[in-house]
ZAVOKE-688159 format. One line per field, with one value per atom (N, C-alpha, C, O): residue number from 1; residue in one letter; atom name; x, y, z. Coordinates in Angstrom, 3 decimals. Example, Ala and Ser with C-alpha at 12.3 -4.5 7.8 and 13.67 -1.06 7.14 Angstrom:
BEGIN
num	[1_1_1_1_2_2_2_2]
residu	[a_a_a_a_s_s_s_s]
atome	[N_CA_C_O_N_CA_C_O]
u	[13.190_12.300_13.200_14.236_12.850_13.670_12.900_13.409]
v	[-5.690_-4.500_-3.300_-3.319_-2.250_-1.060_0.030_1.138]
w	[7.800_7.800_7.800_8.465_7.080_7.140_7.870_8.039]
This chain:
BEGIN
num	[1_1_1_1_2_2_2_2_3_3_3_3_4_4_4_4_5_5_5_5_6_6_6_6_7_7_7_7_8_8_8_8_9_9_9_9_10_10_10_10_11_11_11_11_12_12_12_12_13_13_13_13_14_14_14_14_15_15_15_15_16_16_16_16_17_17_17_17_18_18_18_18_19_19_19_19_20_20_20_20_21_21_21_21_22_22_22_22_23_23_23_23_24_24_24_24_25_25_25_25_26_26_26_26_27_27_27_27_28_28_28_28_29_29_29_29_30_30_30_30_31_31_31_31_32_32_32_32_33_33_33_33_34_34_34_34_35_35_35_35_36_36_36_36_37_37_37_37_38_38_38_38_39_39_39_39_40_40_40_40_41_41_41_41_42_42_42_42_43_43_43_43_44_44_44_44_45_45_45_45_46_46_46_46_47_47_47_47_48_48_48_48_49_49_49_49_50_50_50_50_51_51_51_51_52_52_52_52_53_53_53_53_54_54_54_54_55_55_55_55_56_56_56_56_57_57_57_57_58_58_58_58_59_59_59_59_60_60_60_60_61_61_61_61_62_62_62_62_63_63_63_63_64_64_64_64_65_65_65_65_66_66_66_66_67_67_67_67_68_68_68_68_69_69_69_69_70_70_70_70_71_71_71_71_72_72_72_72_73_73_73_73_74_74_74_74_75_75_75_75_76_76_76_76_77_77_77_77_78_78_78_78_79_79_79_79_80_80_80_80_81_81_81_81_82_82_82_82_83_83_83_83_84_84_84_84_85_85_85_85_86_86_86_86_87_87_87_87_88_88_88_88_89_89_89_89_90_90_90_90_91_91_91_91_92_92_92_92_93_93_93_93_94_94_94_94_95_95_95_95_96_96_96_96_97_97_97_97_98_98_98_98_99_99_99_99_100_100_100_100_101_101_101_101_102_102_102_102_103_103_103_103_104_104_104_104_105_105_105_105_106_106_106_106_107_107_107_107_108_108_108_108_109_109_109_109_110_110_110_110_111_111_111_111_112_112_112_112_113_113_113_113_114_114_114_114_115_115_115_115_116_116_116_116_117_117_117_117_118_118_118_118_119_119_119_119_120_120_120_120_121_121_121_121_122_122_122_122_123_123_123_123_124_124_124_124_125_125_125_125_126_126_126_126_127_127_127_127_128_128_128_128_129_129_129_129_130_130_130_130_131_131_131_131_132_132_132_132_133_133_133_133_134_134_134_134_135_135_135_135_136_136_136_136_137_137_137_137_138_138_138_138_139_139_139_139_140_140_140_140_141_141_141_141_142_142_142_142_143_143_143_143_144_144_144_144_145_145_145_145_146_146_146_146_147_147_147_147_148_148_148_148_149_149_149_149_150_150_150_150_151_151_151_151_152_152_152_152_153_153_153_153_154_154_154_154_155_155_155_155_156_156_156_156_157_157_157_157_158_158_158_158_159_159_159_159_160_160_160_160_161_161_161_161_162_162_162_162_163_163_163_163_164_164_164_164_165_165_165_165_166_166_166_166_167_167_167_167_168_168_168_168_169_169_169_169_170_170_170_170_171_171_171_171_172_172_172_172_173_173_173_173_174_174_174_174_175_175_175_175_176_176_176_176_177_177_177_177_178_178_178_178_179_179_179_179_180_180_180_180_181_181_181_181_182_182_182_182_183_183_183_183]
residu	[m_m_m_m_r_r_r_r_v_v_v_v_i_i_i_i_s_s_s_s_g_g_g_g_s_s_s_s_s_s_s_s_r_r_r_r_g_g_g_g_l_l_l_l_k_k_k_k_l_l_l_l_k_k_k_k_s_s_s_s_p_p_p_p_e_e_e_e_g_g_g_g_l_l_l_l_n_n_n_n_t_t_t_t_r_r_r_r_p_p_p_p_t_t_t_t_a_a_a_a_d_d_d_d_r_r_r_r_i_i_i_i_k_k_k_k_e_e_e_e_s_s_s_s_l_l_l_l_f_f_f_f_n_n_n_n_i_i_i_i_i_i_i_i_a_a_a_a_p_p_p_p_y_y_y_y_l_l_l_l_y_y_y_y_d_d_d_d_c_c_c_c_s_s_s_s_f_f_f_f_l_l_l_l_d_d_d_d_l_l_l_l_f_f_f_f_s_s_s_s_g_g_g_g_s_s_s_s_g_g_g_g_a_a_a_a_i_i_i_i_g_g_g_g_i_i_i_i_e_e_e_e_a_a_a_a_l_l_l_l_s_s_s_s_r_r_r_r_g_g_g_g_a_a_a_a_k_k_k_k_d_d_d_d_a_a_a_a_t_t_t_t_f_f_f_f_v_v_v_v_d_d_d_d_f_f_f_f_d_d_d_d_k_k_k_k_n_n_n_n_s_s_s_s_i_i_i_i_e_e_e_e_i_i_i_i_i_i_i_i_k_k_k_k_q_q_q_q_n_n_n_n_i_i_i_i_s_s_s_s_m_m_m_m_a_a_a_a_k_k_k_k_l_l_l_l_n_n_n_n_e_e_e_e_k_k_k_k_s_s_s_s_t_t_t_t_i_i_i_i_y_y_y_y_n_n_n_n_l_l_l_l_d_d_d_d_v_v_v_v_l_l_l_l_n_n_n_n_a_a_a_a_l_l_l_l_n_n_n_n_i_i_i_i_l_l_l_l_a_a_a_a_n_n_n_n_n_n_n_n_n_n_n_n_k_k_k_k_k_k_k_k_f_f_f_f_d_d_d_d_i_i_i_i_i_i_i_i_f_f_f_f_l_l_l_l_d_d_d_d_p_p_p_p_p_p_p_p_y_y_y_y_d_d_d_d_k_k_k_k_g_g_g_g_l_l_l_l_l_l_l_l_l_l_l_l_p_p_p_p_a_a_a_a_l_l_l_l_k_k_k_k_k_k_k_k_i_i_i_i_e_e_e_e_e_e_e_e_y_y_y_y_n_n_n_n_l_l_l_l_l_l_l_l_k_k_k_k_d_d_d_d_d_d_d_d_g_g_g_g_f_f_f_f_i_i_i_i_i_i_i_i_c_c_c_c_e_e_e_e_q_q_q_q_h_h_h_h_i_i_i_i_n_n_n_n_e_e_e_e_p_p_p_p_e_e_e_e_i_i_i_i_i_i_i_i_l_l_l_l_d_d_d_d_k_k_k_k_l_l_l_l_y_y_y_y_t_t_t_t_y_y_y_y_r_r_r_r_i_i_i_i_k_k_k_k_e_e_e_e_y_y_y_y_k_k_k_k_i_i_i_i_t_t_t_t_k_k_k_k_m_m_m_m_v_v_v_v_f_f_f_f_l_l_l_l_e_e_e_e_y_y_y_y_k_k_k_k_n_n_n_n]
atome	[N_CA_C_O_N_CA_C_O_N_CA_C_O_N_CA_C_O_N_CA_C_O_N_CA_C_O_N_CA_C_O_N_CA_C_O_N_CA_C_O_N_CA_C_O_N_CA_C_O_N_CA_C_O_N_CA_C_O_N_CA_C_O_N_CA_C_O_N_CA_C_O_N_CA_C_O_N_CA_C_O_N_CA_C_O_N_CA_C_O_N_CA_C_O_N_CA_C_O_N_CA_C_O_N_CA_C_O_N_CA_C_O_N_CA_C_O_N_CA_C_O_N_CA_C_O_N_CA_C_O_N_CA_C_O_N_CA_C_O_N_CA_C_O_N_CA_C_O_N_CA_C_O_N_CA_C_O_N_CA_C_O_N_CA_C_O_N_CA_C_O_N_CA_C_O_N_CA_C_O_N_CA_C_O_N_CA_C_O_N_CA_C_O_N_CA_C_O_N_CA_C_O_N_CA_C_O_N_CA_C_O_N_CA_C_O_N_CA_C_O_N_CA_C_O_N_CA_C_O_N_CA_C_O_N_CA_C_O_N_CA_C_O_N_CA_C_O_N_CA_C_O_N_CA_C_O_N_CA_C_O_N_CA_C_O_N_CA_C_O_N_CA_C_O_N_CA_C_O_N_CA_C_O_N_CA_C_O_N_CA_C_O_N_CA_C_O_N_CA_C_O_N_CA_C_O_N_CA_C_O_N_CA_C_O_N_CA_C_O_N_CA_C_O_N_CA_C_O_N_CA_C_O_N_CA_C_O_N_CA_C_O_N_CA_C_O_N_CA_C_O_N_CA_C_O_N_CA_C_O_N_CA_C_O_N_CA_C_O_N_CA_C_O_N_CA_C_O_N_CA_C_O_N_CA_C_O_N_CA_C_O_N_CA_C_O_N_CA_C_O_N_CA_C_O_N_CA_C_O_N_CA_C_O_N_CA_C_O_N_CA_C_O_N_CA_C_O_N_CA_C_O_N_CA_C_O_N_CA_C_O_N_CA_C_O_N_CA_C_O_N_CA_C_O_N_CA_C_O_N_CA_C_O_N_CA_C_O_N_CA_C_O_N_CA_C_O_N_CA_C_O_N_CA_C_O_N_CA_C_O_N_CA_C_O_N_CA_C_O_N_CA_C_O_N_CA_C_O_N_CA_C_O_N_CA_C_O_N_CA_C_O_N_CA_C_O_N_CA_C_O_N_CA_C_O_N_CA_C_O_N_CA_C_O_N_CA_C_O_N_CA_C_O_N_CA_C_O_N_CA_C_O_N_CA_C_O_N_CA_C_O_N_CA_C_O_N_CA_C_O_N_CA_C_O_N_CA_C_O_N_CA_C_O_N_CA_C_O_N_CA_C_O_N_CA_C_O_N_CA_C_O_N_CA_C_O_N_CA_C_O_N_CA_C_O_N_CA_C_O_N_CA_C_O_N_CA_C_O_N_CA_C_O_N_CA_C_O_N_CA_C_O_N_CA_C_O_N_CA_C_O_N_CA_C_O_N_CA_C_O_N_CA_C_O_N_CA_C_O_N_CA_C_O_N_CA_C_O_N_CA_C_O_N_CA_C_O_N_CA_C_O_N_CA_C_O_N_CA_C_O_N_CA_C_O_N_CA_C_O_N_CA_C_O_N_CA_C_O_N_CA_C_O_N_CA_C_O_N_CA_C_O_N_CA_C_O_N_CA_C_O_N_CA_C_O_N_CA_C_O_N_CA_C_O_N_CA_C_O_N_CA_C_O_N_CA_C_O_N_CA_C_O_N_CA_C_O_N_CA_C_O_N_CA_C_O_N_CA_C_O_N_CA_C_O_N_CA_C_O_N_CA_C_O_N_CA_C_O_N_CA_C_O]
u	[17.857_16.885_16.593_16.528_16.434_16.196_15.459_15.621_14.877_14.450_15.566_15.763_16.295_17.299_16.842_17.334_15.871_16.028_14.646_13.854_14.271_13.629_12.613_13.116_11.339_10.602_10.804_10.641_11.152_11.503_12.508_12.484_13.605_14.963_15.644_15.469_16.379_16.878_15.974_16.493_14.552_14.195_13.970_13.307_14.424_14.753_13.395_12.513_13.485_12.449_12.412_13.171_11.172_10.967_10.782_9.978_11.437_11.312_10.986_11.332_10.544_9.734_10.247_10.843_10.169_11.228_10.775_9.801_11.854_12.198_12.143_11.983_12.329_12.524_11.335_11.455_10.173_9.150_9.091_8.211_10.028_10.412_11.530_12.310_12.285_13.444_13.463_13.114_14.006_14.256_14.919_15.702_14.587_15.715_16.901_16.580_18.251_19.459_19.079_18.478_19.448_19.830_20.634_20.082_21.810_22.547_21.432_21.226_20.932_19.966_18.958_18.475_18.321_17.250_17.389_16.414_18.734_19.005_19.361_19.236_20.100_20.058_18.996_18.939_18.230_16.693_16.109_15.931_16.029_15.310_16.111_15.710_17.039_18.178_17.447_16.928_17.153_16.468_15.188_15.013_14.471_13.102_13.282_13.115_13.692_13.845_12.808_11.883_12.973_12.497_10.842_10.007_10.747_8.824_8.136_6.914_8.787_7.918_7.215_6.027_7.479_6.586_5.429_5.499_3.929_3.343_2.274_1.229_3.547_2.572_2.022_2.008_1.375_0.755_1.769_2.483_1.734_2.395_1.768_1.127_1.957_1.930_2.703_3.096_2.818_4.104_2.897_1.906_3.758_3.146_3.961_5.048_3.298_4.636_5.524_6.720_4.830_5.139_6.493_7.164_6.417_7.142_7.340_6.211_8.403_8.461_7.301_6.777_7.300_6.828_7.427_6.920_9.223_10.203_10.250_10.900_9.756_9.795_8.729_8.926_7.372_6.740_6.430_5.737_7.318_7.492_8.633_8.788_9.339_10.827_10.084_10.171_9.094_8.456_7.439_6.814_7.237_6.270_6.989_6.965_7.957_9.087_10.241_10.895_10.330_10.552_9.743_10.368_7.860_7.307_5.863_5.172_5.809_4.700_3.086_3.008_2.177_0.836_0.506_0.054_0.800_-0.083_0.448_1.449_0.269_0.863_0.127_-0.234_-0.144_-1.211_-0.068_0.677_-0.136_0.820_-0.352_-1.565_0.677_0.067_1.056_2.266_0.121_0.879_0.062_-0.357_-0.247_-0.560_-0.164_-1.053_0.755_1.676_1.020_1.958_0.163_-0.391_0.533_0.050_1.918_3.028_3.430_3.339_3.857_4.257_3.098_3.581_1.635_0.556_1.295_1.892_1.118_1.400_2.661_2.496_3.711_5.084_5.404_6.202_4.079_4.171_3.182_3.661_2.017_1.384_2.052_2.079_3.135_3.753_5.093_5.761_5.254_6.123_6.240_7.196_4.397_4.044_3.533_3.721_2.980_3.149_3.904_3.673_5.417_6.234_6.776_7.146_6.738_6.835_5.766_5.760_4.393_3.431_2.888_2.329_3.040_2.496_1.210_0.818_-0.049_-0.970_-1.919_-2.985_-1.851_-2.973_-2.955_-3.569_-1.485_-1.276_-1.307_-0.905_-1.525_-1.036_-3.090_-4.196_-2.540_-3.648_-3.275_-2.588_-3.763_-2.947_-4.191_-5.389_-3.848_-4.156_-3.667_-2.451_-4.472_-4.499_-4.413_-5.290_-3.693_-4.465_-3.684_-2.496_-3.849_-2.982_-2.807_-3.766_-1.719_-1.831_-2.541_-2.338_-3.332_-4.283_-5.658_-6.402_-6.033_-7.355_-7.057_-7.383_-6.450_-5.982_-5.743_-6.032_-5.226_-5.520_-6.661_-7.047_-7.541_-9.294_-9.891_-10.916_-9.259_-9.965_-10.242_-11.326_-8.514_-7.527_-8.512_-8.954_-8.867_-9.642_-10.920_-11.381_-11.286_-13.002_-13.076_-13.881_-11.938_-12.482_-11.602_-11.314_-11.386_-11.064_-9.807_-9.557_-8.975_-7.376_-6.069_-5.713_-5.432_-4.415_-3.389_-3.619_-1.767_-0.486_0.548_0.812_0.850_2.148_3.152_3.063_3.766_4.741_4.184_3.435_4.585_4.379_5.253_5.428_5.819_6.605_6.182_5.032_7.088_6.752_8.085_9.099_8.222_8.815_8.620_8.673_8.326_7.790_9.159_10.262_9.022_9.582_9.908_9.307_11.253_12.385_11.439_10.968_11.283_10.977_9.948_10.065_8.903_7.869_6.585_5.691_7.116_6.425_5.175_4.260_5.444_3.902_4.200_3.223_5.607_5.730_5.029_3.839_5.268_4.267_2.928_2.444_2.314_0.481_-0.374_-1.488_0.737_0.750_0.847_-0.291_1.826_1.928_0.752_-0.075_0.599_-0.814_-1.467_-1.758_-2.069_-3.196_-3.493_-4.406_-1.878_-2.068_-2.324_-2.872_-1.739_-2.116_-3.308_-4.023_-4.047_-5.693_-6.424_-7.296_-6.206_-6.928_-6.555_-7.479_-5.626_-5.221_-5.018_-5.393_-4.199_-4.307_-2.720_-2.376_-2.129_-0.718_-1.406_-1.965_-0.959_-1.212_-0.327_0.893_-1.025_-0.325_1.356_2.101_1.733_3.123_3.546_4.404_3.251_3.842_4.288_4.258_5.090_6.116_6.271_6.326_6.336_6.695_7.975_8.696_8.599_9.923_9.215_8.223_9.961_9.898_11.606_12.532_11.616_12.633_13.144_12.561_14.149_13.950_15.493_16.454_15.644_16.724_17.489_17.042_18.803_19.800_19.108_18.985_18.960_18.633_17.135_17.035_16.246_15.182_15.220_15.989_13.967_13.585_13.502_13.285_13.703_13.291_11.823_11.231_11.194_9.271_8.967_9.446_7.977_7.574_5.860_5.241_5.514_4.116_3.369_4.049_2.417_1.328_1.367_1.235_1.574_0.772_2.219_2.276_3.114_4.337_5.596_5.770_6.651_8.218_9.506_9.514_9.971_10.878_12.234_12.847_12.543_13.342_14.829_15.815_14.787_16.148_15.836_14.671_17.123_17.224_18.599_19.622_18.759_19.780_20.252_19.545_21.112_21.875_22.409_23.118_22.310_22.993_24.336_25.116_24.252_24.996_24.377_24.876_23.303_22.083_20.722_19.938_20.587_19.406_19.585_20.509_18.160_17.841_16.736_15.715_17.115_15.442_15.212_16.217_14.133_13.135_12.694_11.847_12.594_11.774_11.489_12.173_9.724_8.499_7.711_7.651_7.011_6.305_5.338_5.559_4.318_3.692_4.052_4.223_4.173_4.774_3.742_2.578_4.472_4.277_4.026_3.845]
v	[35.810_37.251_36.960_35.959_38.527_38.731_40.268_40.986_40.945_42.243_43.101_42.983_43.863_45.632_45.855_45.227_46.723_47.750_47.867_47.514_48.555_48.949_47.831_46.785_48.145_47.071_45.862_44.987_45.477_43.709_43.565_42.844_44.314_43.987_42.803_42.215_42.501_41.090_39.998_38.992_40.072_38.705_37.709_38.122_36.703_36.197_35.482_34.866_35.693_35.566_34.543_34.375_33.994_32.836_33.000_33.883_32.246_32.694_31.137_30.016_31.311_30.364_29.657_30.222_28.078_26.866_27.524_28.236_27.052_26.901_28.723_29.880_28.159_29.760_30.458_31.074_30.353_31.192_32.740_33.598_32.653_33.702_34.159_33.265_35.714_36.060_36.898_37.996_36.702_37.410_38.884_38.910_40.283_41.499_41.044_40.839_40.974_40.777_41.718_42.756_41.351_42.795_43.477_44.509_43.880_44.690_45.902_47.067_45.225_45.941_46.469_47.256_45.845_46.381_47.359_48.017_47.507_48.079_48.878_49.877_49.434_50.385_51.704_52.865_50.807_50.546_51.805_53.023_51.145_51.337_53.193_54.211_52.702_54.196_55.020_55.805_55.203_56.398_56.608_57.643_55.897_55.773_56.757_57.971_56.037_55.855_57.385_57.224_58.481_59.633_59.705_60.526_58.876_58.653_57.580_57.482_56.823_55.508_55.821_55.622_56.434_57.090_57.173_57.607_56.540_56.729_56.726_57.206_55.764_55.869_54.705_53.951_54.462_53.365_52.839_53.461_51.502_51.242_49.762_48.990_49.481_48.507_47.397_47.517_46.375_45.648_44.544_43.835_44.986_43.838_43.215_43.592_41.971_40.294_40.402_40.677_40.148_40.453_38.908_38.816_38.051_36.818_36.728_36.516_36.760_36.642_37.487_37.299_38.452_40.183_40.613_41.276_40.186_41.254_42.511_43.282_42.984_44.665_45.407_46.488_44.431_45.456_45.364_46.128_43.996_44.098_44.902_45.217_45.229_46.523_47.490_48.037_47.963_49.481_49.125_50.022_47.856_48.246_48.220_49.042_47.261_47.844_49.087_49.459_49.523_50.999_51.876_52.834_51.967_52.885_53.475_54.487_52.579_52.460_52.169_51.187_52.843_52.843_51.353_50.462_51.232_50.122_49.092_49.618_48.212_47.751_46.749_45.707_46.878_45.510_44.881_45.533_43.444_42.441_41.973_41.882_41.648_40.918_39.494_39.475_38.511_37.491_36.415_35.476_36.425_35.097_33.748_32.897_33.479_32.225_31.549_31.496_31.173_30.363_29.603_28.670_29.610_28.831_30.489_30.663_31.566_32.693_33.383_33.994_33.308_34.084_33.054_33.592_31.597_31.417_31.740_31.389_32.195_32.117_33.704_34.098_34.302_35.887_35.982_36.718_35.493_35.438_35.347_36.231_33.600_33.358_34.147_33.936_35.103_36.196_37.483_38.125_37.792_38.725_38.304_38.905_37.264_36.920_36.546_36.082_36.656_36.253_37.742_37.980_38.557_40.210_40.842_42.062_40.038_41.161_41.881_42.703_41.487_42.735_42.656_43.652_41.535_41.350_42.267_41.942_43.484_44.408_45.923_46.908_44.911_46.531_45.790_46.516_44.878_44.230_43.983_43.979_43.838_43.072_42.471_43.135_41.017_40.178_40.109_40.250_39.939_39.600_38.181_37.991_37.234_35.986_36.202_35.480_36.920_37.387_37.565_37.660_37.631_38.448_39.646_40.179_40.481_41.189_42.630_43.671_42.739_43.552_43.213_44.153_41.882_41.780_42.778_43.954_42.043_43.147_44.496_45.162_45.102_46.655_46.990_47.719_46.486_46.338_46.409_46.977_45.904_45.745_46.851_47.395_47.313_48.104_49.339_50.160_49.369_50.752_50.764_51.763_49.817_49.378_50.222_51.106_49.692_50.248_51.700_52.259_52.019_53.534_53.972_55.021_52.595_52.815_53.520_53.442_54.271_55.309_55.049_54.866_54.847_54.591_55.800_56.460_55.986_56.730_55.758_56.288_54.889_54.334_52.802_52.005_52.719_51.276_50.677_51.155_49.276_48.562_47.512_47.077_47.168_46.411_45.598_46.283_44.577_43.552_41.862_40.776_42.458_41.354_40.404_40.950_39.045_38.220_39.222_39.965_38.662_39.506_39.082_37.959_40.072_39.716_38.919_38.204_38.856_38.371_39.292_38.901_40.632_41.567_42.184_42.911_41.606_42.031_43.229_43.637_44.297_45.506_46.582_46.471_46.865_47.397_47.611_48.702_46.530_46.526_46.948_47.463_46.462_46.761_48.145_48.591_49.182_50.648_50.898_51.677_50.399_51.372_51.132_52.197_49.880_50.017_51.125_51.828_50.754_51.762_53.557_54.485_53.379_55.196_55.133_56.025_54.008_54.182_54.379_55.247_53.799_53.457_54.859_55.218_55.504_56.313_56.107_56.631_55.013_53.806_55.047_55.027_55.992_56.646_58.287_59.159_58.041_59.432_60.779_60.809_61.627_63.133_63.549_64.316_63.060_63.198_61.807_61.811_60.652_59.142_59.252_60.332_57.832_57.424_55.832_55.344_55.081_54.316_53.640_54.595_52.725_51.694_50.422_49.743_50.383_48.905_48.643_49.435_47.182_46.541_45.884_44.803_46.025_45.296_44.740_45.249_43.550_43.753_44.660_45.520_44.603_45.925_46.021_46.951_45.061_45.124_45.673_45.872_45.804_46.009_47.308_48.204_47.344_48.887_49.792_49.484_51.460_52.360_52.005_51.051_53.003_52.577_53.814_54.790_54.068_55.277_54.893_53.839_56.456_55.880_57.372_58.327_57.514_59.145_59.979_61.203_59.161_60.370_60.275_61.192_59.434_59.067_59.412_59.564_59.520_59.470_58.979_59.201_58.717_58.156_59.457_59.968_59.856_60.431_60.024_60.748_58.593_58.022_57.108_56.724_56.329_55.103_54.642_55.080_53.583_53.298_51.959_51.086_51.588_50.779_49.444_49.875_48.628_47.039_46.536_47.240_45.149_44.316_44.114_44.776_43.390_42.877_43.317_43.041_44.619_45.142_46.270_46.735_47.057_48.309_48.448_47.762_49.741_50.232_51.330_51.833_51.634_52.355_53.603_52.911_54.905_55.477_56.404_56.969_56.198_56.848_57.975_57.792_59.277_59.769_60.399_60.193_61.122_61.962_63.120_64.027_62.994_64.434_65.691_65.509_66.858_68.129_68.058_69.091]
w	[115.957_115.467_117.024_117.738_117.201_118.214_118.746_117.760_119.612_119.540_119.987_121.197_119.436_119.592_120.745_121.682_120.965_121.930_122.019_121.146_123.486_124.092_125.094_125.503_125.378_126.560_126.132_126.983_124.935_125.025_124.246_123.249_124.667_124.463_124.860_125.928_124.007_124.250_123.829_123.346_123.962_123.724_122.374_121.423_122.374_121.031_120.373_120.971_119.304_118.512_117.116_116.162_117.527_116.907_115.167_114.868_113.956_113.125_112.067_112.438_111.255_110.312_109.456_108.539_109.492_108.736_107.595_107.352_106.869_105.032_104.268_104.659_103.310_102.663_102.024_100.965_102.689_102.372_103.500_103.566_104.054_104.643_104.511_104.186_104.663_104.647_105.316_104.883_107.088_107.921_107.544_106.595_108.359_107.750_109.102_110.273_108.543_109.344_110.347_110.069_111.643_112.581_112.318_112.699_111.855_111.371_110.616_110.957_109.655_109.064_109.087_108.273_110.581_111.141_112.241_112.606_112.873_114.066_113.433_114.141_111.701_111.057_110.944_111.347_110.170_109.936_111.511_111.525_112.194_113.024_113.961_114.525_113.644_113.953_113.355_114.147_112.211_110.883_111.568_112.212_111.498_112.164_113.280_113.158_114.551_115.839_116.200_116.996_115.727_115.905_115.569_115.948_114.968_114.554_115.001_114.887_115.468_116.260_117.245_116.991_118.803_120.060_119.130_117.980_119.950_119.898_118.030_117.591_117.479_116.007_116.060_117.034_114.608_114.126_113.257_112.471_113.527_112.648_111.884_112.597_110.648_109.587_108.733_107.573_109.509_109.022_107.866_108.035_106.730_105.705_105.020_104.584_104.886_104.493_105.791_105.692_107.194_108.389_108.933_109.961_107.842_108.338_109.560_110.001_110.856_111.899_112.981_114.079_111.953_112.682_113.550_114.455_113.416_114.201_113.717_114.423_112.710_112.156_113.198_113.754_113.347_113.512_115.352_116.024_115.865_117.462_117.783_118.962_117.044_117.102_117.361_118.461_116.311_116.709_117.742_118.309_118.021_119.749_120.469_121.385_120.383_122.112_122.027_123.002_120.972_120.720_121.278_121.732_121.523_121.933_120.551_120.666_119.523_118.735_119.563_120.301_119.427_120.077_119.549_120.267_118.207_117.692_116.552_116.065_116.111_115.306_114.353_114.901_113.076_112.626_111.589_110.856_111.730_110.943_110.079_110.266_108.814_107.788_107.025_106.799_106.791_106.376_105.593_106.270_104.140_104.195_104.533_104.519_104.768_105.262_106.673_107.469_107.117_108.707_109.184_109.826_109.132_109.566_110.302_111.517_109.373_109.622_110.722_111.675_110.621_111.377_112.761_113.693_112.659_113.975_114.705_115.873_114.553_114.429_115.393_116.243_114.526_114.796_116.024_116.886_116.350_117.545_118.521_119.377_118.628_119.208_119.733_120.746_118.726_119.189_119.791_120.227_119.653_120.042_121.892_122.950_121.616_123.132_123.757_124.874_123.068_124.112_124.651_125.801_123.686_124.274_124.490_124.320_124.996_125.722_125.609_126.336_123.650_123.024_122.828_122.221_123.197_122.416_122.488_121.965_123.053_123.358_122.050_121.638_121.886_120.766_119.703_118.793_119.339_117.923_117.380_117.920_116.167_115.503_114.173_113.396_113.797_113.379_111.740_111.986_110.538_109.604_109.106_109.075_108.739_108.113_106.445_105.972_105.350_104.565_103.412_103.719_102.436_101.266_101.478_102.037_101.193_101.274_100.526_101.152_99.268_99.044_99.775_100.054_100.102_100.845_102.100_102.261_102.785_104.066_103.994_104.988_102.929_102.467_102.543_103.458_101.500_101.468_102.904_103.280_103.390_104.863_105.526_105.731_106.038_106.744_106.267_107.070_104.511_103.893_104.810_105.363_104.858_104.809_106.041_106.334_106.766_108.740_108.499_109.557_107.919_107.843_108.671_109.265_108.477_108.887_108.188_107.012_109.334_108.633_109.140_110.335_108.804_109.415_109.674_108.669_110.256_110.889_109.656_108.549_109.654_109.370_108.710_109.276_107.824_107.264_106.019_104.899_106.691_106.463_105.275_105.225_104.414_103.255_103.152_103.285_102.991_102.634_102.218_102.796_100.657_99.884_99.455_99.427_99.145_98.843_97.338_96.562_97.566_95.804_94.608_94.425_93.929_92.607_92.328_91.333_92.996_92.745_91.599_90.849_91.994_91.600_92.556_92.169_94.104_94.726_95.339_95.967_95.441_95.938_94.781_94.486_94.615_93.251_93.527_93.830_93.416_93.203_94.580_94.678_95.770_97.291_97.169_97.023_97.159_97.064_96.395_96.869_95.476_94.365_95.317_95.862_96.088_96.796_97.982_98.416_98.250_99.461_99.226_99.820_98.285_97.497_97.118_97.574_96.086_96.241_97.626_97.663_98.540_99.734_100.613_101.343_100.641_100.969_103.212_104.262_102.693_104.297_105.267_106.449_104.002_105.110_105.352_104.688_106.728_107.029_106.737_106.574_106.718_105.454_106.269_105.658_107.422_107.569_107.873_108.755_107.461_107.545_106.649_106.059_106.006_105.216_105.375_106.503_104.290_103.676_103.955_104.246_104.033_104.084_103.107_103.369_102.095_101.293_101.479_101.307_101.907_101.473_100.466_100.388_99.444_98.005_97.720_98.296_96.692_96.693_96.204_95.445_96.578_95.715_93.485_92.688_93.437_92.179_91.319_90.108_92.189_91.937_91.488_91.834_90.368_89.905_90.783_91.955_90.282_91.098_91.448_90.943_92.517_92.881_92.346_92.924_90.946_90.396_91.025_91.173_91.294_91.659_91.701_92.075_91.442_91.321_92.619_92.623_93.809_94.749_95.877_96.697_95.915_96.291_95.548_94.339_96.820_95.667_96.353_97.564_96.144_96.923_97.288_96.350_98.830_99.475_99.713_99.574_100.137_100.674_100.411_100.309_100.174_99.891_100.566_100.042_101.968_102.120_101.799_102.303_101.199_100.443_101.455_102.364_101.479_102.252_101.204_100.563_101.314_100.442_99.468_98.558_99.042_98.528_98.257_97.349_100.016_100.161_100.513_101.181_99.804_100.183_100.905_100.894_101.774_102.548_101.310_100.808_100.909_99.732_100.775_101.339_101.486_102.135_100.804_99.950_101.192_100.504_101.308_102.524_100.723_101.475_100.497_99.303_100.831_99.448_99.364_100.178_98.087_96.904_97.712_98.069_97.853_98.474_100.059_100.703]
């Protein structure tokens, strides 16, 4: 696993050992960042269920002004810290070792809003929809921002009150679902 482009291009990233994380494949990550490249410069990026931090680090490497990383697993948090340090992106990074719902509550209390929010929860664990509902409730997405959810290809359609799916990009067993505010 490596940083594909930008200021940290080519940097090999560490990944947590074991089955608790499922890193996004480089080819999927490259495709995703080709889609969102025009929106990265100077954006605030939120990486939920961060794992190794590879997605948020890639966003920073490509010009995001800041990234917030959230993961509950202490081992993942240590790997994220090491990867951010190796990429020399400490000043642009905020890390929360909390479950996603508690972290979203803290971000809301701190009046944070994000241009791009990326969620990659464990597949089929029922974690995605509660997180998206909290993002809606707390109004954490900027008006012109968007959300990207990585899901298993067989997971059901996402239906929310304030957000709608405007694009789905499918891969073999993975899909990226893009959401934005209605209207």
